[in-house]
Structures are given as C-alpha cells and as structure tokens.
N, C-alpha and C positions, 0 to 999 in steps of 0.2 A: 062750280069749276074749281079744281084744286091747282094751286100754283106751285110748281116745283122750282125752288130757287136755283138749283144747280143747272137745270135746263135753261132757265131764263138767262142766267149769267153766260152760259155757253153760247146761246143764241146771240146775245148782245156782243160777245167777243167775235163771233163769226161775222157779224155786220161790221164791226169796227175793223176787222182784218180785211174785209172785202173793200171797204172804203180806202184803207191805206194802200192796198194793192192797186186800186184804181188810180190813186194819186201818183203812185210810183210809175205806173205805166204812162200816165200823162206827162210826166217829167222826164221820161226815157231813162229813169234811174236804173232800171233793170238792165237795159241794153248797155248802159255805161259800165255797169259792174261786170257784165259778160265780157266786154272788150278788155277791161282791165285784167280780169282773170285769165283770159286767153293770152294776152301779152305777157303776163307774169309767168305762165306755164311755158311759153316759148323761150323766154329769157332763161328760165331754169333748166330747160332741156339743153341749151347751148353750152352750159357751164359744167 
C-alpha cells in the first residue's frame, strides 16, 4: 500500500476541523457569533 502524504495530511485536517466544529457546537459558540452578527447588522442598518 502506498501512502500519499498530501491525502493523509488532508484527512487529518478534516478530522481536526470536525473535532473543533463539534466543540464549538457544544459551547454554543456558533450561535453566539450568529447573534452578535445579527445585532451588529441591525445596529448598522439604523445608522
């Protein structure tokens, strides 16, 4: 079996990203960012 370093690294990055995304979901970080962005856009529309 031949190991492709690029593919291996890419797969590892995918796993790492998935773990980070899972952690962000658990901490409701994504929802918090959505709320902040929404409020920011509303404030900017009023000015």
